[in-house]
C-alpha positions as CSV (number, residue, x, y, z in Angstrom):
1,M,30.9,56.0,106.8
2,S,31.2,52.3,106.9
3,D,28.3,49.9,107.4
4,R,29.0,47.8,110.5
5,S,26.0,45.5,110.1
6,D,27.9,42.9,108.1
7,R,30.6,42.4,110.7
8,S,30.4,39.2,112.7
9,V,31.5,39.1,116.3
10,S,33.8,36.2,117.3
11,P,33.4,34.9,120.9
12,E,36.2,37.2,122.0
13,S,38.3,39.6,120.0
14,N,39.7,43.1,120.4
15,V,39.0,46.7,119.7
16,T,41.7,49.3,119.5
17,V,41.4,52.3,121.8
18,R,43.3,55.3,120.6
19,Y,44.1,58.2,122.9
20,W,44.7,61.7,121.6
21,A,46.3,64.8,123.1
22,A,45.6,65.1,126.9
23,A,44.0,61.6,126.9
24,R,47.3,60.2,125.6
25,A,49.3,62.0,128.3
26,A,46.9,60.8,131.0
27,A,46.9,57.2,129.8
28,G,50.7,57.2,129.2
29,V,50.2,55.2,125.9
30,E,49.1,55.9,122.4
31,S,46.6,53.0,122.2
32,D,45.4,49.9,123.9
33,E,43.8,46.6,122.7
34,V,40.7,45.8,124.7
35,A,39.0,42.4,124.5
36,V,35.3,42.4,123.6
37,S,32.6,39.8,123.1
38,A,29.0,39.9,121.8
39,G,27.0,42.6,123.5
40,T,30.0,44.8,124.5
41,T,29.1,48.4,124.8
42,L,31.2,51.6,124.9
43,A,30.6,51.7,128.7
44,D,32.3,48.3,129.0
45,V,35.3,49.4,126.9
46,L,35.7,52.6,129.0
47,A,35.5,50.6,132.2
48,A,38.2,48.3,130.8
49,V,40.4,51.3,130.0
50,R,39.9,52.7,133.5
51,T,41.0,49.3,134.9
52,L,44.0,49.0,132.6
53,H,45.2,52.4,133.8
54,A,44.0,52.4,137.4
55,D,47.4,53.8,138.4
56,R,46.9,56.9,136.2
57,D,45.2,59.5,138.4
58,R,44.1,62.0,135.7
59,L,42.7,59.5,133.1
60,A,39.2,59.2,134.6
61,D,38.8,63.0,134.6
62,V,40.1,63.4,131.1
63,L,37.8,60.6,129.8
64,S,34.8,62.3,131.3
65,V,35.2,65.3,128.9
66,C,36.3,63.4,125.8
67,S,34.5,63.3,122.5
68,V,34.3,59.7,121.4
69,L,34.2,58.1,117.9
70,V,33.4,54.4,117.5
71,G,34.7,53.5,114.0
72,D,34.1,56.7,112.1
73,R,30.8,57.5,113.9
74,P,30.7,60.2,116.7
75,V,29.0,59.0,119.8
76,G,27.7,62.5,120.6
77,S,25.3,62.7,123.5
78,R,24.3,59.0,123.4
79,E,24.8,57.1,126.7
80,P,27.9,54.8,126.5
81,G,25.8,51.8,127.6
82,D,23.7,52.3,124.5
83,V,26.6,52.3,122.0
84,S,27.6,48.8,120.7
85,V,31.2,48.1,120.1
86,V,32.2,45.1,118.0
87,A,35.5,43.3,117.4
88,G,37.7,45.3,114.9
89,D,36.3,48.7,115.9
90,T,38.5,51.5,116.8
91,V,37.4,53.7,119.7
92,E,38.9,57.2,119.5
93,L,39.1,59.3,122.7
94,L,39.5,63.0,121.8
95,P,39.7,65.5,124.7
96,P,38.8,69.1,124.1
97,F,41.7,71.0,122.6
98,A,42.4,74.5,121.4
99,G,44.6,75.9,118.7
100,G,44.5,76.8,115.1
């Protein structure tokens, strides 16, 4: 796992949001670039994603059941408003899936 403590945040830069499986189908794209600034949280990024894809009816429902990684760290049960996101991070949105 990487140490994010040495990354500086520019006044405004981007994070990459990557959608997997049903999240990709619901968003209609593989990924997005979302602008962030100091103090941005995962909740802010998810709100931006919902705004970017407001015309995609299923996306909000799919996002509500996704597991999320910020960088290489799972968010788990933490509240999105408590998870910091910094410029250069990748946010991975992984809906439940089955298979083998």
